[in-house]
DSSP file (Angstrom, degrees, kcal/mol; ACC not computed):
  #  RESIDUE AA STRUCTURE BP1 BP2  ACC     N-H-->O    O-->H-N    N-H-->O    O-->H-N    TCO  KAPPA ALPHA  PHI   PSI    X-CA   Y-CA   Z-CA
    1    1 A X              0   0    0      0, 0.0     2,-0.2     0, 0.0     0, 0.0   0.000 360.0 360.0 360.0 140.7   91.4   27.8   66.5
    2    2 A X        -     0   0    0    153,-0.1     2,-0.5     1,-0.0    40,-0.0  -0.487 360.0-143.1 -82.2 149.5   95.1   26.7   66.6
    3    3 A X        -     0   0    0     -2,-0.2     2,-0.4    40,-0.0    42,-0.2  -0.971  21.5-176.1-113.8 120.8   97.6   27.4   63.9
    4    4 A X        -     0   0    0     -2,-0.5   151,-2.9    39,-0.1     2,-0.5  -0.963  20.0-138.2-121.3 129.3  100.1   24.6   63.3
    5    5 A X  E     -A  154   0A   0     37,-1.5    36,-2.1    -2,-0.4    37,-0.4  -0.764  27.4-169.8 -89.0 129.4  103.0   24.6   60.9
    6    6 A X  E     -AB 153  40A   0    147,-3.5   147,-2.0    -2,-0.5     2,-0.3  -0.820   9.7-160.3-121.5 158.1  103.4   21.4   59.0
    7    7 A X  E     -AB 152  39A   0     32,-3.0    32,-2.1    -2,-0.3     2,-0.3  -0.979   6.1-176.6-136.8 144.9  106.1   19.9   56.8
    8    8 A X  E     -AB 151  38A   0    143,-1.9   143,-2.8    -2,-0.3     2,-0.3  -0.996  24.6-125.2-141.8 144.3  106.2   17.1   54.2
    9    9 A X  E     -A  150   0A   0     28,-2.7     2,-0.4    -2,-0.3   141,-0.2  -0.680  24.0-159.7 -87.8 139.6  109.0   15.7   52.2
   10   10 A X  E     -A  149   0A   0    139,-2.6   139,-2.3    -2,-0.3     2,-0.1  -0.968   2.1-153.3-122.2 135.7  108.7   15.6   48.4
   11   11 A X    >>  -     0   0    0     -2,-0.4     3,-1.7   137,-0.2     4,-0.7  -0.442  48.7 -63.8 -91.6 172.2  110.6   13.4   46.0
   12   12 A X  T 34 S+     0   0    0      1,-0.3    -1,-0.2     2,-0.2   136,-0.0  -0.346 127.7  18.9 -54.4 135.7  111.3   14.2   42.3
   13   13 A X  T 3> S+     0   0    0     -3,-0.1     4,-1.9     1,-0.1    -1,-0.3   0.026  99.9  94.9  89.8 -28.5  108.0   14.4   40.5
   14   14 A X  H <> S+     0   0    0     -3,-1.7     4,-2.8     1,-0.2     5,-0.2   0.882  81.4  54.7 -62.8 -37.5  105.9   14.8   43.7
   15   15 A X  H  X S+     0   0    0     -4,-0.7     4,-2.5     2,-0.2    -1,-0.2   0.922 107.7  47.9 -65.7 -44.0  105.9   18.6   43.3
   16   16 A X  H  > S+     0   0    0      1,-0.2     4,-1.8     2,-0.2    -1,-0.2   0.925 114.4  47.3 -61.6 -43.9  104.5   18.5   39.8
   17   17 A X  H  X S+     0   0    0     -4,-1.9     4,-2.4     1,-0.2    -2,-0.2   0.907 111.3  51.5 -62.5 -41.9  101.8   16.0   40.9
   18   18 A X  H  X S+     0   0    0     -4,-2.8     4,-2.7     1,-0.2    -2,-0.2   0.903 106.3  53.6 -63.6 -42.2  101.0   18.1   43.9
   19   19 A X  H  X S+     0   0    0     -4,-2.5     4,-1.1     2,-0.2    -1,-0.2   0.909 110.4  47.6 -59.6 -41.9  100.6   21.3   41.8
   20   20 A X  H >X S+     0   0    0     -4,-1.8     4,-1.5     1,-0.2     3,-0.6   0.943 113.1  47.9 -63.5 -47.6   98.0   19.5   39.6
   21   21 A X  H 3X S+     0   0    0     -4,-2.4     4,-3.4     1,-0.2     8,-0.3   0.866 105.7  57.8 -63.6 -36.2   96.2   18.1   42.6
   22   22 A X  H 3< S+     0   0    0     -4,-2.7    -1,-0.2     1,-0.2    -2,-0.2   0.812 110.9  44.3 -64.4 -28.0   96.1   21.5   44.3
   23   23 A X  H << S+     0   0    0     -4,-1.1    -1,-0.2    -3,-0.6    -2,-0.2   0.765 129.8  22.8 -82.8 -26.2   94.3   22.9   41.2
   24   24 A X  H  < S+     0   0    0     -4,-1.5     2,-0.2     1,-0.2    -2,-0.2   0.769 131.1  14.1-114.1 -32.8   91.9   20.0   40.9
   25   25 A X     X  -     0   0    0     -4,-3.4     4,-2.2    -5,-0.2     3,-0.2  -0.698  48.3-175.7-155.3  91.8   91.4   18.1   44.1
   26   26 A X  H  > S+     0   0    0      1,-0.2     4,-2.5    -2,-0.2     5,-0.2   0.838  89.3  55.9 -60.0 -34.3   92.5   19.5   47.5
   27   27 A X  H  > S+     0   0    0      2,-0.2     4,-2.2     1,-0.2    -1,-0.2   0.916 108.7  46.2 -66.4 -41.5   91.5   16.3   49.3
   28   28 A X  H  > S+     0   0    0      2,-0.2     4,-2.5    -3,-0.2    -2,-0.2   0.870 110.8  54.2 -66.9 -36.0   93.7   14.2   47.1
   29   29 A X  H  X S+     0   0    0     -4,-2.2     4,-2.2    -8,-0.3    -2,-0.2   0.926 108.8  48.2 -61.9 -44.3   96.5   16.8   47.5
   30   30 A X  H  X S+     0   0    0     -4,-2.5     4,-2.7     1,-0.2    -2,-0.2   0.909 111.0  50.8 -62.4 -41.8   96.2   16.4   51.3
   31   31 A X  H  X S+     0   0    0     -4,-2.2     4,-1.2     1,-0.2    -2,-0.2   0.909 109.0  51.4 -61.9 -41.6   96.3   12.6   51.0
   32   32 A X  H  X S+     0   0    0     -4,-2.5     4,-0.5     1,-0.2     3,-0.3   0.921 112.7  45.6 -61.9 -43.1   99.4   12.8   48.8
   33   33 A X  H >< S+     0   0    0     -4,-2.2     3,-1.3     1,-0.2    -2,-0.2   0.923 111.3  50.3 -67.1 -44.4  101.2   15.0   51.4
   34   34 A X  H 3< S+     0   0    0     -4,-2.7    -1,-0.2     1,-0.3    -2,-0.2   0.676 104.1  60.3 -73.3 -13.7  100.2   12.9   54.4
   35   35 A X  H 3< S+     0   0    0     -4,-1.2    -1,-0.3    -3,-0.3    -2,-0.2   0.656  96.9  74.9 -81.0 -16.0  101.4    9.8   52.7
   36   36 A X  S << S-     0   0    0     -3,-1.3     2,-0.1    -4,-0.5   -26,-0.1  -0.533 107.9 -78.8 -88.9 159.0  104.9   11.3   52.5
   37   37 A X        +     0   0    0     -2,-0.2   -28,-2.7   -28,-0.1     2,-0.3  -0.401  68.2 169.9 -56.6 130.4  107.2   11.6   55.5
   38   38 A X  E     +B    8   0A   0    -30,-0.2     2,-0.3    -4,-0.1   -30,-0.2  -0.925  21.4 179.6-144.5 166.2  105.9   14.6   57.5
   39   39 A X  E     -B    7   0A   0    -32,-2.1   -32,-3.0    -2,-0.3     2,-0.3  -0.948  10.9-150.3-154.8 168.6  106.2   16.4   60.7
   40   40 A X  E     -B    6   0A   0     -2,-0.3   -34,-0.2   -34,-0.2     3,-0.1  -0.983  17.3-147.7-144.2 158.5  104.8   19.5   62.5
   41   41 A X    >   -     0   0    0    -36,-2.1     3,-2.1     1,-0.4     4,-0.2   0.068  39.5-143.8-109.6  21.7  106.1   21.9   65.1
   42   42 A X  G >   -     0   0    0    -37,-0.4   -37,-1.5     1,-0.3     3,-0.6  -0.195  64.8 -29.4  52.4-137.8  102.6   22.4   66.5
   43   43 A X  G >  S+     0   0    0      1,-0.2     3,-0.7   -39,-0.2     4,-0.3   0.331 118.2  93.6 -91.8   7.5  102.1   26.0   67.6
   44   44 A X  G <>  +     0   0    0     -3,-2.1     4,-2.7     1,-0.2     5,-0.3   0.531  55.0  97.7 -76.3  -4.6  105.8   26.6   68.4
   45   45 A X  H <> S+     0   0    0     -3,-0.6     4,-2.7     1,-0.2    -1,-0.2   0.855  79.4  52.4 -55.8 -39.8  106.4   28.0   64.9
   46   46 A X  H <> S+     0   0    0     -3,-0.7     4,-2.1     2,-0.2    -1,-0.2   0.931 112.9  42.9 -64.7 -46.1  106.1   31.6   66.1
   47   47 A X  H  > S+     0   0    0     69,-0.4     4,-2.5    -4,-0.3    -2,-0.2   0.898 115.3  49.8 -66.5 -40.3  108.6   31.2   68.9
   48   48 A X  H  X S+     0   0    0     -4,-2.7     4,-3.1     2,-0.2     5,-0.3   0.915 109.9  50.7 -64.9 -42.1  111.0   29.2   66.6
   49   49 A X  H  X S+     0   0    0     -4,-2.7     4,-1.7    -5,-0.3    -1,-0.2   0.920 111.6  48.7 -60.8 -42.9  110.7   31.8   63.9
   50   50 A X  H  X S+     0   0    0     -4,-2.1     4,-1.0    -5,-0.2    -2,-0.2   0.936 116.1  42.2 -60.8 -49.0  111.6   34.5   66.4
   51   51 A X  H  X S+     0   0    0     -4,-2.5     4,-0.9     1,-0.2     3,-0.3   0.883 111.3  54.1 -70.8 -39.2  114.6   32.6   67.8
   52   52 A X  H  <>S+     0   0    0     -4,-3.1     5,-1.9     1,-0.2     3,-0.4   0.852 104.9  55.8 -64.0 -33.0  115.9   31.4   64.4
   53   53 A X  H ><5S+     0   0    0     -4,-1.7     3,-1.0    -5,-0.3    -1,-0.2   0.839 102.0  57.6 -66.0 -31.2  115.9   35.0   63.2
   54   54 A X  H 3<5S+     0   0    0     -4,-1.0    -1,-0.2    -3,-0.3    -2,-0.2   0.769 108.8  44.7 -69.9 -25.5  118.1   35.9   66.2
   55   55 A X  T 3<5S-     0   0    0     -4,-0.9    -1,-0.2    -3,-0.4    -2,-0.2   0.211 113.8-116.0-104.8  14.4  120.8   33.4   65.1
   56   56 A X  T < 5 -     0   0    0     -3,-1.0    -3,-0.2     1,-0.2    -2,-0.1   0.905  34.2-159.8  56.2  49.9  120.7   34.4   61.4
   57   57 A X      < -     0   0    0     -5,-1.9    -1,-0.2     1,-0.1    32,-0.1  -0.385  13.9-138.3 -57.9 134.9  119.4   31.1   60.0
   58   58 A X  S    S+     0   0    0     30,-0.2     2,-0.4     1,-0.1    -1,-0.1   0.685  86.4  39.5 -74.8 -17.3  120.3   31.1   56.3
   59   59 A X  S    S-     0   0    0     29,-0.1     2,-1.1    30,-0.1    -1,-0.1  -0.999  82.2-126.9-133.3 134.2  116.9   29.6   55.3
   60   60 A X     >  +     0   0    0     -2,-0.4     4,-0.9     1,-0.2   -11,-0.1  -0.692  29.5 177.1 -80.9 100.8  113.5   30.5   56.7
   61   61 A X  T  4 S+     0   0    0     -2,-1.1    -1,-0.2     2,-0.1   -12,-0.1   0.393  75.1  47.5 -87.8   3.4  112.2   27.0   57.7
   62   62 A X  T  4 S+     0   0    0    -13,-0.1    -1,-0.1   -14,-0.1    -2,-0.1   0.810 132.8   4.3-105.8 -52.9  109.0   28.5   59.2
   63   63 A X  T  4 S+     0   0    0    -18,-0.1    -2,-0.1   -58,-0.0    -3,-0.1   0.311 106.4 104.1-117.8   5.5  107.6   31.0   56.6
   64   64 A X     <  +     0   0    0     -4,-0.9    88,-0.1    15,-0.1    15,-0.1  -0.014  39.0  74.7 -83.2-172.8  110.0   30.6   53.7
   65   65 A X  S    S-     0   0    0     14,-0.1     2,-0.5    86,-0.1    16,-0.2  -0.155  80.1 -71.2  95.5 168.4  109.8   28.8   50.4
   66   66 A X  E     -C   80   0A   0     14,-2.2    14,-2.2    -2,-0.1    -2,-0.0  -0.851  51.1-110.6-100.1 129.4  108.0   29.6   47.2
   67   67 A X  E     -C   79   0A   0     -2,-0.5    12,-0.3    12,-0.2     3,-0.1  -0.314  21.7-161.1 -57.7 139.2  104.2   29.3   47.1
   68   68 A X  S    S+     0   0    0     10,-2.6     2,-0.3     1,-0.2    -1,-0.1   0.431  74.1  13.7-103.2  -0.6  103.1   26.4   44.9
   69   69 A X        -     0   0    0      9,-0.5    -1,-0.2     2,-0.1   -50,-0.0  -0.964  64.3-129.6-160.7 159.1   99.6   27.7   44.5
   70   70 A X  S    S+     0   0    0     -2,-0.3     2,-0.1    -3,-0.1     7,-0.1   0.594  83.3  98.1 -85.8 -12.5   97.6   30.9   45.0
   71   71 A X  S    S-     0   0    0      1,-0.1     7,-0.4     7,-0.0     2,-0.3  -0.451  79.7-116.9 -75.3 146.0   95.0   28.9   46.9
   72   72 A X        -     0   0    0      5,-0.2     2,-0.4    -2,-0.1     5,-0.3  -0.619  21.9-167.1 -79.8 144.2   95.0   28.8   50.6
   73   73 A X  B >  S-E   76   0B   0      3,-3.3     2,-0.7    -2,-0.3     3,-0.6  -0.845  73.9 -36.2-131.1  92.9   95.6   25.4   52.2
   74   74 A X  T 3  S-     0   0    0     -2,-0.4    81,-0.3     1,-0.2    -2,-0.1  -0.857 132.8 -15.8  88.4-119.0   94.7   25.9   55.8
   75   75 A X  T 3  S+     0   0    0     79,-3.2     2,-0.3    -2,-0.7    -1,-0.2   0.546 133.0   7.1 -98.6  -9.7   95.8   29.4   56.8
   76   76 A X  B <  S-E   73   0B   0     78,-0.7    -3,-3.3    -3,-0.6     2,-0.3  -0.926  89.5 -72.4-156.3 178.2   98.2   30.1   53.9
   77   77 A X        -     0   0    0     -2,-0.3    -5,-0.2    -5,-0.3     2,-0.1  -0.626  55.7-107.6 -78.2 138.5   99.4   28.9   50.6
   78   78 A X        -     0   0    0     -7,-0.4   -10,-2.6    -2,-0.3    -9,-0.5  -0.417  38.8-158.2 -64.9 144.0  101.7   25.8   50.8
   79   79 A X  E     -CD  67 152A   0     73,-2.7    73,-3.1   -12,-0.3     2,-0.4  -0.885   3.3-142.3-124.7 154.3  105.3   26.8   50.0
   80   80 A X  E     -CD  66 151A   0    -14,-2.2   -14,-2.2    -2,-0.3     2,-0.4  -0.952   2.6-154.8-123.5 138.7  108.2   24.6   48.9
   81   81 A X  E     - D   0 150A   0     69,-3.0    69,-1.9    -2,-0.4   -22,-0.0  -0.917  28.6-123.1-102.7 134.7  111.9   24.7   49.7
   82   82 A X     >  -     0   0    0     -2,-0.4     4,-2.8    67,-0.2     5,-0.2  -0.231  27.3-103.8 -69.5 163.5  114.2   23.2   47.1
   83   83 A X  H  > S+     0   0    0      1,-0.2     4,-2.3     2,-0.2     5,-0.1   0.861 124.7  53.3 -56.3 -34.7  116.6   20.3   47.9
   84   84 A X  H  > S+     0   0    0      2,-0.2     4,-2.3     1,-0.2    -1,-0.2   0.918 110.0  46.0 -67.2 -43.0  119.4   22.9   47.9
   85   85 A X  H  > S+     0   0    0      2,-0.2     4,-2.8     1,-0.2    -2,-0.2   0.892 112.3  51.9 -65.4 -39.2  117.6   25.1   50.5
   86   86 A X  H  X S+     0   0    0     -4,-2.8     4,-2.9     2,-0.2    58,-0.2   0.917 110.0  48.9 -62.4 -43.1  116.7   22.0   52.5
   87   87 A X  H  X S+     0   0    0     -4,-2.3     4,-2.4    -5,-0.2    -2,-0.2   0.908 112.4  48.0 -63.8 -42.0  120.4   21.0   52.5
   88   88 A X  H  X S+     0   0    0     -4,-2.3     4,-1.9     2,-0.2    -2,-0.2   0.927 114.1  46.8 -63.6 -44.8  121.5   24.5   53.6
   89   89 A X  H  X S+     0   0    0     -4,-2.8     4,-3.0     1,-0.2     5,-0.2   0.929 112.9  49.2 -62.5 -45.6  118.8   24.6   56.3
   90   90 A X  H  X S+     0   0    0     -4,-2.9     4,-2.9    50,-0.2    -2,-0.2   0.903 108.5  52.7 -62.9 -41.9  119.8   21.1   57.6
   91   91 A X  H  X S+     0   0    0     -4,-2.4     4,-1.0     2,-0.2    -1,-0.2   0.909 113.7  44.1 -60.8 -41.2  123.5   21.9   57.7
   92   92 A X  H >< S+     0   0    0     -4,-1.9     3,-0.6     2,-0.2     4,-0.5   0.948 115.3  46.8 -67.4 -49.1  122.7   25.0   59.8
   93   93 A X  H >< S+     0   0    0     -4,-3.0     3,-1.0     1,-0.2    -2,-0.2   0.882 106.7  59.1 -62.4 -38.5  120.3   23.2   62.1
   94   94 A X  H 3< S+     0   0    0     -4,-2.9    -1,-0.2     1,-0.2    -2,-0.2   0.816 113.9  36.5 -61.1 -31.1  122.6   20.3   62.6
   95   95 A X  T << S+     0   0    0     -4,-1.0     2,-0.7    -3,-0.6    -1,-0.2   0.338 101.3  84.0-105.2   7.0  125.4   22.5   64.0
   96   96 A X    <   -     0   0    0     -3,-1.0    -1,-0.1    -4,-0.5     5,-0.1  -0.856  68.4-154.8-113.2  97.7  123.1   24.9   65.9
   97   97 A X    >>  -     0   0    0     -2,-0.7     3,-1.7     1,-0.1     4,-0.8  -0.302  28.8-112.8 -67.5 154.8  122.2   23.5   69.3
   98   98 A X  H >> S+     0   0    0      1,-0.3     4,-3.2     2,-0.2     3,-0.5   0.813 113.8  71.6 -57.8 -29.1  119.0   24.6   70.9
   99   99 A X  H 3> S+     0   0    0      1,-0.2     4,-1.5     2,-0.2    -1,-0.3   0.838  92.0  57.8 -56.8 -32.8  121.1   26.4   73.5
  100  100 A X  H <4 S+     0   0    0     -3,-1.7    -1,-0.2     2,-0.2     4,-0.2   0.892 112.1  40.1 -64.9 -38.7  122.1   28.9   70.9
  101  101 A X  H X< S+     0   0    0     -4,-0.8     3,-2.2    -3,-0.5    -2,-0.2   0.915 111.3  57.1 -72.3 -44.4  118.4   29.8   70.3
  102  102 A X  H >< S+     0   0    0     -4,-3.2     3,-1.8     1,-0.3    -2,-0.2   0.778  92.4  70.0 -60.3 -27.4  117.6   29.6   74.0
  103  103 A X  T 3< S+     0   0    0     -4,-1.5    -1,-0.3     1,-0.3    -2,-0.2   0.733 102.4  45.7 -61.9 -20.2  120.2   32.3   74.7
  104  104 A X  T <  S+     0   0    0     -3,-2.2     2,-0.7    -4,-0.2    -1,-0.3   0.312  83.1 122.8-103.0   6.2  117.9   34.7   72.9
  105  105 A X    <   +     0   0    0     -3,-1.8     2,-0.4    -4,-0.2     3,-0.1  -0.600  26.4 160.6 -77.1 111.9  114.7   33.6   74.7
  106  106 A X    >>  -     0   0    0     -2,-0.7     4,-2.2     1,-0.1     3,-0.7  -0.907  27.5-158.2-131.1 102.5  113.2   36.5   76.5
  107  107 A X  H 3> S+     0   0    0     -2,-0.4     4,-2.4     1,-0.3     5,-0.2   0.859  93.9  53.7 -50.4 -39.8  109.5   35.9   77.4
  108  108 A X  H 3> S+     0   0    0      1,-0.2     4,-2.7     2,-0.2    -1,-0.3   0.887 108.7  49.0 -64.4 -38.0  108.8   39.7   77.6
  109  109 A X  H <> S+     0   0    0     -3,-0.7     4,-1.9     2,-0.2    -2,-0.2   0.916 112.1  47.2 -68.8 -43.0  110.3   40.3   74.1
  110  110 A X  H  <>S+     0   0    0     -4,-2.2     5,-2.7     2,-0.2    -2,-0.2   0.906 115.3  46.7 -63.8 -40.4  108.2   37.5   72.6
  111  111 A X  H ><5S+     0   0    0     -4,-2.4     3,-1.7    -5,-0.3    -2,-0.2   0.925 110.7  51.3 -66.9 -44.5  105.1   38.8   74.3
  112  112 A X  H 3<5S+     0   0    0     -4,-2.7    -1,-0.2     1,-0.3    -2,-0.2   0.836 110.4  49.9 -61.9 -32.5  105.8   42.4   73.3
  113  113 A X  T 3<5S-     0   0    0     -4,-1.9    -1,-0.3    -5,-0.2    -2,-0.2   0.358 112.3-122.2 -86.2   5.8  106.2   41.3   69.7
  114  114 A X  T < 5 -     0   0    0     -3,-1.7     2,-0.5     1,-0.2    -3,-0.2   0.875  42.2-176.5  55.1  41.2  102.9   39.4   69.9
  115  115 A X    > < -     0   0    0     -5,-2.7     3,-1.9    -6,-0.1     4,-0.2  -0.580  32.9 -84.6 -74.1 122.0  104.6   36.1   68.9
  116  116 A X  T 3  S+     0   0    0     -2,-0.5   -69,-0.4     1,-0.3   -70,-0.2  -0.388 107.6  25.1 -62.5 138.7  102.1   33.3   68.6
  117  117 A X  T 3  S-     0   0    0    -71,-0.2    -1,-0.3   -72,-0.1   -73,-0.1  -0.834  83.1-138.8-105.4  25.8  100.9   31.5   70.7
  118  118 A X    <   +     0   0    0     -3,-1.9    -2,-0.1    -8,-0.1     3,-0.1   0.928  65.4 119.0  59.8  50.6  101.4   33.9   73.6
  119  119 A X    >   +     0   0    0     -4,-0.2     3,-2.3     1,-0.1     6,-0.3   0.169  28.6 120.7-120.9  12.7  102.5   31.3   76.1
  120  120 A X  T 3   +     0   0    0      1,-0.3   -13,-0.2    -5,-0.2   -12,-0.1   0.599  69.2  54.5 -70.2 -13.7  106.0   32.7   76.8
  121  121 A X  T 3  S+     0   0    0    -14,-0.1    -1,-0.3    -3,-0.1     2,-0.2   0.444  82.6 108.7 -94.9  -0.3  105.6   33.3   80.5
  122  122 A X  S X  S-     0   0    0     -3,-2.3     3,-1.4     1,-0.1     4,-0.4  -0.546  76.4-128.3 -73.5 141.1  104.6   29.7   81.1
  123  123 A X  T 3  S+     0   0    0      1,-0.3     4,-0.2    -2,-0.2     3,-0.2   0.728 107.0  49.0 -64.2 -20.6  107.3   27.7   82.9
  124  124 A X  T 3> S+     0   0    0      1,-0.2     4,-2.1     2,-0.1    -1,-0.3   0.462  81.9  96.3 -96.0  -2.6  107.2   25.0   80.3
  125  125 A X  H <> S+     0   0    0     -3,-1.4     4,-2.1    -6,-0.3    -1,-0.2   0.849  81.9  51.1 -63.6 -36.4  107.4   27.2   77.2
  126  126 A X  H  > S+     0   0    0     -4,-0.4     4,-2.3    -3,-0.2    -1,-0.2   0.901 111.1  48.6 -68.4 -38.5  111.1   26.9   76.7
  127  127 A X  H  > S+     0   0    0     -4,-0.2     4,-2.5     2,-0.2    -2,-0.2   0.865 108.8  55.0 -65.9 -35.6  110.9   23.1   76.8
  128  128 A X  H  X S+     0   0    0     -4,-2.1     4,-2.0     2,-0.2    -2,-0.2   0.920 109.9  45.8 -61.7 -44.9  108.0   23.2   74.3
  129  129 A X  H  X S+     0   0    0     -4,-2.1     4,-2.7     2,-0.2    -2,-0.2   0.907 111.0  53.3 -64.4 -42.2  110.3   25.2   71.9
  130  130 A X  H  X S+     0   0    0     -4,-2.3     4,-2.5     2,-0.2    -2,-0.2   0.933 109.2  48.2 -59.1 -47.5  113.2   22.8   72.5
  131  131 A X  H  X S+     0   0    0     -4,-2.5     4,-1.8     1,-0.2    -1,-0.2   0.913 113.7  46.5 -61.2 -43.9  111.0   19.7   71.7
  132  132 A X  H  X S+     0   0    0     -4,-2.0     4,-2.2     2,-0.2    -1,-0.2   0.873 110.8  52.9 -67.5 -36.7  109.7   21.3   68.5
  133  133 A X  H  X S+     0   0    0     -4,-2.7     4,-2.9     2,-0.2    -2,-0.2   0.914 107.1  52.0 -63.8 -42.5  113.2   22.4   67.5
  134  134 A X  H  X S+     0   0    0     -4,-2.5     4,-2.2     1,-0.2    -1,-0.2   0.885 109.1  50.3 -61.8 -38.7  114.4   18.9   67.9
  135  135 A X  H  X S+     0   0    0     -4,-1.8     4,-2.4     2,-0.2    -1,-0.2   0.925 111.7  48.4 -61.5 -45.7  111.6   17.7   65.6
  136  136 A X  H  X S+     0   0    0     -4,-2.2     4,-2.6     2,-0.2     5,-0.3   0.918 111.2  49.4 -62.5 -46.1  112.5   20.3   63.0
  137  137 A X  H  X S+     0   0    0     -4,-2.9     4,-2.4     1,-0.2    -1,-0.2   0.938 113.3  46.1 -60.0 -49.1  116.2   19.4   63.1
  138  138 A X  H  X S+     0   0    0     -4,-2.2     4,-2.2    -5,-0.2    -1,-0.2   0.902 113.3  50.0 -62.9 -41.6  115.6   15.7   62.7
  139  139 A X  H  X S+     0   0    0     -4,-2.4     4,-2.4     1,-0.2    -2,-0.2   0.946 113.9  43.1 -64.1 -49.0  113.1   16.3   59.9
  140  140 A X  H  X S+     0   0    0     -4,-2.6     4,-2.6     2,-0.2   -50,-0.2   0.859 111.7  55.4 -67.7 -34.6  115.3   18.6   57.9
  141  141 A X  H  X S+     0   0    0     -4,-2.4     4,-2.2    -5,-0.3    -1,-0.2   0.944 111.6  43.3 -60.8 -47.8  118.3   16.3   58.5
  142  142 A X  H  X S+     0   0    0     -4,-2.2     4,-1.4     2,-0.2    -2,-0.2   0.899 113.8  50.9 -66.1 -41.1  116.5   13.3   57.0
  143  143 A X  H  <>S+     0   0    0     -4,-2.4     5,-2.7     1,-0.2     4,-0.4   0.921 112.2  46.7 -62.8 -43.9  115.0   15.3   54.1
  144  144 A X  H ><5S+     0   0    0     -4,-2.6     3,-1.2     1,-0.2    -1,-0.2   0.898 107.1  57.1 -65.7 -40.1  118.5   16.6   53.2
  145  145 A X  H 3<5S+     0   0    0     -4,-2.2    -1,-0.2     1,-0.3    -2,-0.2   0.824 113.0  41.1 -60.8 -30.9  120.0   13.2   53.4
  146  146 A X  T 3<5S-     0   0    0     -4,-1.4    -1,-0.3    -3,-0.3    -2,-0.2   0.415 112.9-117.3 -96.9   0.7  117.6   11.9   50.9
  147  147 A X  T < 5 +     0   0    0     -3,-1.2    -3,-0.2    -4,-0.4   -64,-0.2   0.802  60.0 158.6  70.3  28.8  117.8   15.0   48.6
  148  148 A X      < -     0   0    0     -5,-2.7  -137,-0.2    -6,-0.2     2,-0.2  -0.466  40.9-129.6 -86.1 154.8  114.1   15.9   49.2
  149  149 A X  E     -A   10   0A   0   -139,-2.3  -139,-2.6    -2,-0.1     2,-0.4  -0.531  25.6-136.7 -83.0 165.3  112.2   19.1   48.8
  150  150 A X  E     -AD   9  81A   0    -69,-1.9   -69,-3.0  -141,-0.2     2,-0.4  -0.996   7.6-154.2-130.4 130.6  110.1   20.2   51.7
  151  151 A X  E     -AD   8  80A   0   -143,-2.8  -143,-1.9    -2,-0.4     2,-0.4  -0.871  14.5-163.6-100.6 138.4  106.6   21.7   51.5
  152  152 A X  E     +AD   7  79A   0    -73,-3.1   -73,-2.7    -2,-0.4     2,-0.3  -0.960  16.5 157.1-123.2 135.4  105.5   23.9   54.4
  153  153 A X  E     -A    6   0A   0   -147,-2.0  -147,-3.5    -2,-0.4     2,-0.5  -0.988  34.0-127.1-152.9 162.0  102.0   25.0   55.3
  154  154 A X  E      A    5   0A   0    -81,-0.3   -79,-3.2    -2,-0.3   -78,-0.7  -0.946 360.0 360.0-114.3 126.1  100.0   26.2   58.2
  155  155 A X              0   0    0   -151,-2.9  -150,-0.1    -2,-0.5    -1,-0.1   0.382 360.0 360.0-118.0 360.0   96.8   24.4   59.2
């Protein structure tokens, strides 16, 4: 089964509503999240996390955030980044071209570290990471521009 990291933008008040729904009705919580602007980086999250760590990203946009419930939602508990963290992440991502990450791309190192999804010797893997990074940059840029929080989870 694949593990995909997903993101959704939350406005003021959405987080409180989401916490209630996560305790009472997971299906309604999922509906609330999917009704908000959202994105995913597919299975590229492991490679992106590895590369972002190499460039000292100030906010962990893959595994970071504060859990909003103890319950698992997919493969882990959903976590939230505050509007301030989103703004910091967006500012960094906006000025960090993918070429900066790609400079640290070593298929053997990702494979040796067991970085999911173990595709790093495929000729298309760097383009796959680039596409997912571009999705991430655009999503965080828009969230920061609107002052939104971001919820992150793996499904």
